[in-house]
N, CA, C and O atoms as a CHARMM CRD file, in Angstrom:
* protein
*
  268
    1    1 UNK  N     59.21000  51.17700  60.92200 PROA 1      0.00000
    2    1 UNK  CA    58.55100  50.81100  62.14300 PROA 1      0.00000
    3    1 UNK  C     59.33300  50.02600  63.01700 PROA 1      0.00000
    4    1 UNK  O     60.05700  49.10300  62.64400 PROA 1      0.00000
    5    2 UNK  N     59.18600  50.39000  64.15200 PROA 2      0.00000
    6    2 UNK  CA    60.00800  49.72500  65.31700 PROA 2      0.00000
    7    2 UNK  C     59.45300  48.33800  65.61200 PROA 2      0.00000
    8    2 UNK  O     58.25300  48.06600  65.59400 PROA 2      0.00000
    9    3 UNK  N     60.46500  47.46600  65.89200 PROA 3      0.00000
   10    3 UNK  CA    59.97800  46.09500  66.33100 PROA 3      0.00000
   11    3 UNK  C     59.14400  46.01200  67.37300 PROA 3      0.00000
   12    3 UNK  O     59.47500  46.66900  68.35900 PROA 3      0.00000
   13    4 UNK  N     58.14200  45.38200  67.43600 PROA 4      0.00000
   14    4 UNK  CA    57.21400  45.20100  68.62000 PROA 4      0.00000
   15    4 UNK  C     56.09600  46.05100  68.47800 PROA 4      0.00000
   16    4 UNK  O     55.15000  45.87700  69.24600 PROA 4      0.00000
   17    5 UNK  N     56.03800  47.04300  67.52600 PROA 5      0.00000
   18    5 UNK  CA    54.84600  47.81900  67.35000 PROA 5      0.00000
   19    5 UNK  C     54.12300  47.47900  66.09600 PROA 5      0.00000
   20    5 UNK  O     54.69400  47.20300  65.04200 PROA 5      0.00000
   21    6 UNK  N     52.68800  47.51700  66.28600 PROA 6      0.00000
   22    6 UNK  CA    51.94700  47.04000  65.24600 PROA 6      0.00000
   23    6 UNK  C     50.66200  48.11100  65.03500 PROA 6      0.00000
   24    6 UNK  O     50.32500  48.87700  65.93800 PROA 6      0.00000
   25    7 UNK  N     50.12300  48.07300  63.98200 PROA 7      0.00000
   26    7 UNK  CA    48.94200  48.84800  63.60000 PROA 7      0.00000
   27    7 UNK  C     47.73600  47.93400  63.70500 PROA 7      0.00000
   28    7 UNK  O     47.69400  46.92500  63.00100 PROA 7      0.00000
   29    8 UNK  N     46.73900  48.23200  64.55500 PROA 8      0.00000
   30    8 UNK  CA    45.60000  47.62800  64.52100 PROA 8      0.00000
   31    8 UNK  C     44.62000  47.90300  63.31600 PROA 8      0.00000
   32    8 UNK  O     44.08700  49.00300  63.16600 PROA 8      0.00000
   33    9 UNK  N     44.43300  46.93000  62.54100 PROA 9      0.00000
   34    9 UNK  CA    43.49700  47.36400  61.43500 PROA 9      0.00000
   35    9 UNK  C     41.99700  47.64600  61.77400 PROA 9      0.00000
   36    9 UNK  O     41.57100  47.06600  62.77300 PROA 9      0.00000
   37   10 UNK  N     41.24200  48.35400  61.17000 PROA 10     0.00000
   38   10 UNK  CA    39.86900  48.43300  61.39600 PROA 10     0.00000
   39   10 UNK  C     39.16100  47.42500  60.68000 PROA 10     0.00000
   40   10 UNK  O     39.10000  47.41200  59.45000 PROA 10     0.00000
   41   11 UNK  N     38.59100  46.52600  61.46700 PROA 11     0.00000
   42   11 UNK  CA    37.87100  45.32600  60.96400 PROA 11     0.00000
   43   11 UNK  C     36.47300  45.39700  61.24600 PROA 11     0.00000
   44   11 UNK  O     35.79900  44.36700  61.26900 PROA 11     0.00000
   45   12 UNK  N     35.97500  46.53100  61.46400 PROA 12     0.00000
   46   12 UNK  CA    34.43600  46.76200  61.67100 PROA 12     0.00000
   47   12 UNK  C     33.67400  46.42500  60.63200 PROA 12     0.00000
   48   12 UNK  O     32.49000  46.22800  60.90500 PROA 12     0.00000
   49   13 UNK  N     34.04100  46.28400  59.38500 PROA 13     0.00000
   50   13 UNK  CA    33.16100  45.98100  58.14700 PROA 13     0.00000
   51   13 UNK  C     33.44400  44.58200  57.71300 PROA 13     0.00000
   52   13 UNK  O     32.99700  44.16600  56.64400 PROA 13     0.00000
   53   14 UNK  N     34.28400  43.72400  58.62700 PROA 14     0.00000
   54   14 UNK  CA    34.76900  42.46900  58.16600 PROA 14     0.00000
   55   14 UNK  C     33.49700  41.56300  58.27400 PROA 14     0.00000
   56   14 UNK  O     32.70100  41.73200  59.19700 PROA 14     0.00000
   57   15 UNK  N     33.33000  40.67800  57.40000 PROA 15     0.00000
   58   15 UNK  CA    32.32500  39.51200  57.23600 PROA 15     0.00000
   59   15 UNK  C     32.90400  38.38200  57.47400 PROA 15     0.00000
   60   15 UNK  O     33.40300  37.84400  56.48500 PROA 15     0.00000
   61   16 UNK  N     33.03000  37.67000  58.79400 PROA 16     0.00000
   62   16 UNK  CA    33.74500  36.65800  59.14900 PROA 16     0.00000
   63   16 UNK  C     32.82400  35.39500  58.72100 PROA 16     0.00000
   64   16 UNK  O     31.59500  35.42000  58.79000 PROA 16     0.00000
   65   17 UNK  N     33.57700  34.29300  58.27100 PROA 17     0.00000
   66   17 UNK  CA    32.99200  33.01600  58.10000 PROA 17     0.00000
   67   17 UNK  C     34.04200  32.01800  58.19600 PROA 17     0.00000
   68   17 UNK  O     35.24800  32.26200  58.21000 PROA 17     0.00000
   69   18 UNK  N     33.42100  30.72200  58.26900 PROA 18     0.00000
   70   18 UNK  CA    34.49900  29.54500  58.58400 PROA 18     0.00000
   71   18 UNK  C     34.06000  28.68200  57.33100 PROA 18     0.00000
   72   18 UNK  O     33.15100  28.93700  56.54100 PROA 18     0.00000
   73   19 UNK  N     34.88300  27.65200  57.33900 PROA 19     0.00000
   74   19 UNK  CA    34.51500  26.54600  56.32800 PROA 19     0.00000
   75   19 UNK  C     33.27400  25.70600  56.62800 PROA 19     0.00000
   76   19 UNK  O     32.85500  25.53300  57.77300 PROA 19     0.00000
   77   20 UNK  N     32.75400  25.23200  55.61000 PROA 20     0.00000
   78   20 UNK  CA    31.65400  24.39500  55.89800 PROA 20     0.00000
   79   20 UNK  C     32.19400  23.02600  56.61400 PROA 20     0.00000
   80   20 UNK  O     31.43900  22.41500  57.37100 PROA 20     0.00000
   81   21 UNK  N     33.39300  22.60600  56.38000 PROA 21     0.00000
   82   21 UNK  CA    34.00600  21.56300  56.91500 PROA 21     0.00000
   83   21 UNK  C     34.30200  21.57900  58.33800 PROA 21     0.00000
   84   21 UNK  O     34.71400  20.56200  58.89500 PROA 21     0.00000
   85   22 UNK  N     34.11600  22.67300  58.96100 PROA 22     0.00000
   86   22 UNK  CA    34.26300  22.94200  60.62800 PROA 22     0.00000
   87   22 UNK  C     33.08500  22.25800  61.19400 PROA 22     0.00000
   88   22 UNK  O     33.19300  21.80400  62.33200 PROA 22     0.00000
   89   23 UNK  N     31.92100  22.11800  60.52200 PROA 23     0.00000
   90   23 UNK  CA    30.67700  21.37500  61.15300 PROA 23     0.00000
   91   23 UNK  C     30.04000  22.25500  62.16000 PROA 23     0.00000
   92   23 UNK  O     29.21500  21.77500  62.93700 PROA 23     0.00000
   93   24 UNK  N     30.37100  23.54600  62.20600 PROA 24     0.00000
   94   24 UNK  CA    29.75700  24.49700  63.19400 PROA 24     0.00000
   95   24 UNK  C     30.24800  24.51300  64.52400 PROA 24     0.00000
   96   24 UNK  O     29.73300  25.26500  65.35100 PROA 24     0.00000
   97   25 UNK  N     31.28100  23.68900  64.84600 PROA 25     0.00000
   98   25 UNK  CA    31.64000  23.43100  66.25900 PROA 25     0.00000
   99   25 UNK  C     32.47700  24.70400  66.82900 PROA 25     0.00000
  100   25 UNK  O     33.03800  24.61500  67.92100 PROA 25     0.00000
  101   26 UNK  N     32.53500  25.81700  66.09900 PROA 26     0.00000
  102   26 UNK  CA    33.19700  26.86100  66.47500 PROA 26     0.00000
  103   26 UNK  C     34.69700  26.74500  67.08300 PROA 26     0.00000
  104   26 UNK  O     35.16700  27.51700  67.91800 PROA 26     0.00000
  105   27 UNK  N     35.29300  25.73900  66.56100 PROA 27     0.00000
  106   27 UNK  CA    36.73800  25.46100  66.83600 PROA 27     0.00000
  107   27 UNK  C     37.55600  25.45100  65.67900 PROA 27     0.00000
  108   27 UNK  O     38.19700  24.43000  65.42800 PROA 27     0.00000
  109   28 UNK  N     37.63200  26.55100  64.85800 PROA 28     0.00000
  110   28 UNK  CA    38.39400  26.49400  63.71000 PROA 28     0.00000
  111   28 UNK  C     38.91700  27.99500  63.30900 PROA 28     0.00000
  112   28 UNK  O     38.89800  28.90700  64.13500 PROA 28     0.00000
  113   29 UNK  N     39.32000  28.14500  62.15400 PROA 29     0.00000
  114   29 UNK  CA    39.59900  29.56300  61.85700 PROA 29     0.00000
  115   29 UNK  C     38.54000  30.16400  61.15800 PROA 29     0.00000
  116   29 UNK  O     37.75100  29.43000  60.56200 PROA 29     0.00000
  117   30 UNK  N     38.39800  31.38900  61.13500 PROA 30     0.00000
  118   30 UNK  CA    37.52400  32.24000  60.38800 PROA 30     0.00000
  119   30 UNK  C     38.26800  33.15900  59.44000 PROA 30     0.00000
  120   30 UNK  O     39.37400  33.62200  59.71800 PROA 30     0.00000
  121   31 UNK  N     37.65700  33.39200  58.37100 PROA 31     0.00000
  122   31 UNK  CA    38.32600  34.49900  57.52200 PROA 31     0.00000
  123   31 UNK  C     37.34400  35.52600  56.99600 PROA 31     0.00000
  124   31 UNK  O     36.15300  35.28300  56.80000 PROA 31     0.00000
  125   32 UNK  N     37.91900  36.66600  56.78900 PROA 32     0.00000
  126   32 UNK  CA    37.28000  37.74400  56.36300 PROA 32     0.00000
  127   32 UNK  C     37.94200  38.18100  55.06300 PROA 32     0.00000
  128   32 UNK  O     39.02900  38.75500  55.12700 PROA 32     0.00000
  129   33 UNK  N     37.29400  37.92200  53.75300 PROA 33     0.00000
  130   33 UNK  CA    37.86900  38.22300  52.57000 PROA 33     0.00000
  131   33 UNK  C     37.26100  39.33400  51.79100 PROA 33     0.00000
  132   33 UNK  O     37.63300  39.62800  50.65500 PROA 33     0.00000
  133   34 UNK  N     36.20500  40.01100  52.51300 PROA 34     0.00000
  134   34 UNK  CA    35.47200  41.08000  51.84600 PROA 34     0.00000
  135   34 UNK  C     36.14700  42.47700  51.97100 PROA 34     0.00000
  136   34 UNK  O     35.62200  43.44200  51.41500 PROA 34     0.00000
  137   35 UNK  N     37.18800  42.59800  52.61700 PROA 35     0.00000
  138   35 UNK  CA    38.02800  44.00800  52.77800 PROA 35     0.00000
  139   35 UNK  C     38.98400  43.98800  51.63900 PROA 35     0.00000
  140   35 UNK  O     39.44100  42.95700  51.14500 PROA 35     0.00000
  141   36 UNK  N     39.25900  45.22400  51.25100 PROA 36     0.00000
  142   36 UNK  CA    40.19900  45.53200  50.12800 PROA 36     0.00000
  143   36 UNK  C     41.47800  44.97800  50.47600 PROA 36     0.00000
  144   36 UNK  O     41.84300  44.93700  51.65100 PROA 36     0.00000
  145   37 UNK  N     42.32100  44.46400  49.34100 PROA 37     0.00000
  146   37 UNK  CA    43.59900  44.14800  49.63700 PROA 37     0.00000
  147   37 UNK  C     44.07900  43.07400  50.33600 PROA 37     0.00000
  148   37 UNK  O     45.05300  42.46100  49.90000 PROA 37     0.00000
  149   38 UNK  N     43.46000  42.70500  51.51300 PROA 38     0.00000
  150   38 UNK  CA    43.79300  41.66600  52.39000 PROA 38     0.00000
  151   38 UNK  C     42.86900  40.69300  52.82200 PROA 38     0.00000
  152   38 UNK  O     41.69800  41.04600  52.96100 PROA 38     0.00000
  153   39 UNK  N     43.21700  39.44700  53.07500 PROA 39     0.00000
  154   39 UNK  CA    42.44200  38.49300  53.75900 PROA 39     0.00000
  155   39 UNK  C     42.77600  38.26900  55.19300 PROA 39     0.00000
  156   39 UNK  O     43.91500  37.90800  55.49100 PROA 39     0.00000
  157   40 UNK  N     41.91000  38.44700  56.05500 PROA 40     0.00000
  158   40 UNK  CA    42.08100  38.52600  57.45400 PROA 40     0.00000
  159   40 UNK  C     41.67900  36.98500  58.20400 PROA 40     0.00000
  160   40 UNK  O     40.59200  36.47600  57.93300 PROA 40     0.00000
  161   41 UNK  N     42.45700  36.42900  58.97700 PROA 41     0.00000
  162   41 UNK  CA    42.42700  35.03600  59.51100 PROA 41     0.00000
  163   41 UNK  C     42.49400  35.25600  61.04900 PROA 41     0.00000
  164   41 UNK  O     43.36300  35.93100  61.60100 PROA 41     0.00000
  165   42 UNK  N     41.42700  34.57600  61.71200 PROA 42     0.00000
  166   42 UNK  CA    41.39100  34.67900  63.26200 PROA 42     0.00000
  167   42 UNK  C     40.96900  33.26200  63.60900 PROA 42     0.00000
  168   42 UNK  O     40.47600  32.50100  62.77600 PROA 42     0.00000
  169   43 UNK  N     41.21700  32.90300  65.05000 PROA 43     0.00000
  170   43 UNK  CA    40.79700  31.81000  65.74900 PROA 43     0.00000
  171   43 UNK  C     39.24000  32.03400  66.17600 PROA 43     0.00000
  172   43 UNK  O     38.88000  32.96400  66.89700 PROA 43     0.00000
  173   44 UNK  N     38.53000  31.23600  65.73200 PROA 44     0.00000
  174   44 UNK  CA    36.99600  31.40800  66.09000 PROA 44     0.00000
  175   44 UNK  C     36.87800  31.38400  67.61800 PROA 44     0.00000
  176   44 UNK  O     35.94300  31.94400  68.19200 PROA 44     0.00000
  177   45 UNK  N     37.70200  30.82300  68.16400 PROA 45     0.00000
  178   45 UNK  CA    37.51400  30.80000  69.87200 PROA 45     0.00000
  179   45 UNK  C     37.98200  32.04700  70.56200 PROA 45     0.00000
  180   45 UNK  O     37.78300  32.27000  71.75600 PROA 45     0.00000
  181   46 UNK  N     38.69400  32.94400  69.63600 PROA 46     0.00000
  182   46 UNK  CA    39.41800  34.21500  70.18000 PROA 46     0.00000
  183   46 UNK  C     38.94800  35.35300  69.27800 PROA 46     0.00000
  184   46 UNK  O     39.78200  36.08900  68.74900 PROA 46     0.00000
  185   47 UNK  N     37.64400  35.51800  69.08700 PROA 47     0.00000
  186   47 UNK  CA    37.19800  36.60600  68.03200 PROA 47     0.00000
  187   47 UNK  C     37.89200  37.95300  68.31900 PROA 47     0.00000
  188   47 UNK  O     38.00400  38.76100  67.39600 PROA 47     0.00000
  189   48 UNK  N     38.31800  38.21100  69.43500 PROA 48     0.00000
  190   48 UNK  CA    38.81800  39.54500  69.67900 PROA 48     0.00000
  191   48 UNK  C     40.49100  39.44000  69.88900 PROA 48     0.00000
  192   48 UNK  O     41.18900  40.39600  70.22700 PROA 48     0.00000
  193   49 UNK  N     40.90400  38.30400  69.66400 PROA 49     0.00000
  194   49 UNK  CA    42.38600  38.10800  69.51900 PROA 49     0.00000
  195   49 UNK  C     43.17400  38.59800  68.34200 PROA 49     0.00000
  196   49 UNK  O     42.79700  39.45900  67.54700 PROA 49     0.00000
  197   50 UNK  N     44.31900  37.94600  68.32400 PROA 50     0.00000
  198   50 UNK  CA    45.11600  38.43900  67.02800 PROA 50     0.00000
  199   50 UNK  C     44.60100  38.03500  65.74000 PROA 50     0.00000
  200   50 UNK  O     43.84600  37.06400  65.69700 PROA 50     0.00000
  201   51 UNK  N     44.91600  38.66500  64.66900 PROA 51     0.00000
  202   51 UNK  CA    44.64400  38.44200  63.24900 PROA 51     0.00000
  203   51 UNK  C     45.72400  38.28800  62.41100 PROA 51     0.00000
  204   51 UNK  O     46.63200  39.11800  62.44600 PROA 51     0.00000
  205   52 UNK  N     45.76000  37.37200  61.68000 PROA 52     0.00000
  206   52 UNK  CA    46.83700  37.26300  60.67600 PROA 52     0.00000
  207   52 UNK  C     46.28900  37.84200  59.39200 PROA 52     0.00000
  208   52 UNK  O     45.12500  37.63700  59.04600 PROA 52     0.00000
  209   53 UNK  N     47.18700  38.60600  58.65400 PROA 53     0.00000
  210   53 UNK  CA    46.71200  39.29300  57.42700 PROA 53     0.00000
  211   53 UNK  C     47.41000  38.72000  56.21400 PROA 53     0.00000
  212   53 UNK  O     48.63700  38.63700  56.27400 PROA 53     0.00000
  213   54 UNK  N     46.73200  38.27700  55.02400 PROA 54     0.00000
  214   54 UNK  CA    47.37100  37.85000  53.75400 PROA 54     0.00000
  215   54 UNK  C     47.14600  38.65900  52.76900 PROA 54     0.00000
  216   54 UNK  O     46.11400  39.32000  52.88600 PROA 54     0.00000
  217   55 UNK  N     47.87600  38.86100  51.67100 PROA 55     0.00000
  218   55 UNK  CA    47.47300  39.49800  50.34300 PROA 55     0.00000
  219   55 UNK  C     46.54400  38.34300  49.71700 PROA 55     0.00000
  220   55 UNK  O     46.76500  37.16000  49.97100 PROA 55     0.00000
  221   56 UNK  N     45.60800  38.71200  48.97500 PROA 56     0.00000
  222   56 UNK  CA    44.78100  37.85800  48.11000 PROA 56     0.00000
  223   56 UNK  C     45.52300  36.91400  47.35600 PROA 56     0.00000
  224   56 UNK  O     45.08100  35.77900  47.17900 PROA 56     0.00000
  225   57 UNK  N     46.68500  37.31100  46.86600 PROA 57     0.00000
  226   57 UNK  CA    47.63800  36.43000  46.08300 PROA 57     0.00000
  227   57 UNK  C     48.26600  35.24900  46.93500 PROA 57     0.00000
  228   57 UNK  O     48.35500  34.07900  46.56400 PROA 57     0.00000
  229   58 UNK  N     48.68600  35.77600  48.15100 PROA 58     0.00000
  230   58 UNK  CA    49.30500  34.86800  48.99800 PROA 58     0.00000
  231   58 UNK  C     48.42900  33.91500  49.61600 PROA 58     0.00000
  232   58 UNK  O     48.83600  32.76600  49.79300 PROA 58     0.00000
  233   59 UNK  N     47.03500  34.32500  50.03800 PROA 59     0.00000
  234   59 UNK  CA    46.01900  33.37400  50.42100 PROA 59     0.00000
  235   59 UNK  C     45.77800  32.40900  49.44100 PROA 59     0.00000
  236   59 UNK  O     45.83000  31.22500  49.77100 PROA 59     0.00000
  237   60 UNK  N     45.48800  32.76500  48.12700 PROA 60     0.00000
  238   60 UNK  CA    45.31500  31.75900  47.13900 PROA 60     0.00000
  239   60 UNK  C     46.28300  30.80800  46.95700 PROA 60     0.00000
  240   60 UNK  O     45.94600  29.64600  46.72900 PROA 60     0.00000
  241   61 UNK  N     47.58600  31.16500  47.03100 PROA 61     0.00000
  242   61 UNK  CA    48.80500  30.27100  46.94400 PROA 61     0.00000
  243   61 UNK  C     48.74500  29.31800  48.17900 PROA 61     0.00000
  244   61 UNK  O     49.07600  28.13900  48.05200 PROA 61     0.00000
  245   62 UNK  N     48.30900  29.84300  49.41300 PROA 62     0.00000
  246   62 UNK  CA    48.35800  28.88600  50.63100 PROA 62     0.00000
  247   62 UNK  C     47.27000  27.91200  50.36100 PROA 62     0.00000
  248   62 UNK  O     47.48100  26.73000  50.63500 PROA 62     0.00000
  249   63 UNK  N     46.12200  28.27500  49.85200 PROA 63     0.00000
  250   63 UNK  CA    44.82900  27.26200  49.68800 PROA 63     0.00000
  251   63 UNK  C     45.23500  26.20300  48.60600 PROA 63     0.00000
  252   63 UNK  O     44.92000  25.01600  48.69700 PROA 63     0.00000
  253   64 UNK  N     45.99800  26.76100  47.52300 PROA 64     0.00000
  254   64 UNK  CA    46.34800  25.90300  46.54200 PROA 64     0.00000
  255   64 UNK  C     47.42900  24.72500  47.09900 PROA 64     0.00000
  256   64 UNK  O     47.42400  23.54000  46.76200 PROA 64     0.00000
  257   65 UNK  N     48.28300  25.33100  47.97100 PROA 65     0.00000
  258   65 UNK  CA    49.29400  24.26600  48.57500 PROA 65     0.00000
  259   65 UNK  C     48.55500  23.15900  49.50600 PROA 65     0.00000
  260   65 UNK  O     49.12100  22.11300  49.82300 PROA 65     0.00000
  261   66 UNK  N     47.33600  23.46700  49.88100 PROA 66     0.00000
  262   66 UNK  CA    46.64200  22.55700  50.85800 PROA 66     0.00000
  263   66 UNK  C     46.11500  21.47800  50.01300 PROA 66     0.00000
  264   66 UNK  O     45.94600  20.38100  50.54600 PROA 66     0.00000
  265   67 UNK  N     45.84800  21.62500  48.84000 PROA 67     0.00000
  266   67 UNK  CA    45.28500  20.63100  48.00500 PROA 67     0.00000
  267   67 UNK  C     46.34200  19.65100  47.36000 PROA 67     0.00000
  268   67 UNK  O     45.96900  18.74500  46.61400 PROA 67     0.00000
């Protein structure tokens, strides 16, 4: 794959949710972890903006490092 090119994943089946710690103020990250193989992360203020993808293993490691 050439630099600067990307594949837009089909996220039509994504079930987005945010942490209960966000307080419902819509200024946080949202994740969709219901799709196979990857956890998708986006900015709640930009739902049609860019999405970062993690493997489930990498996401669990990231969360473990937060504690």
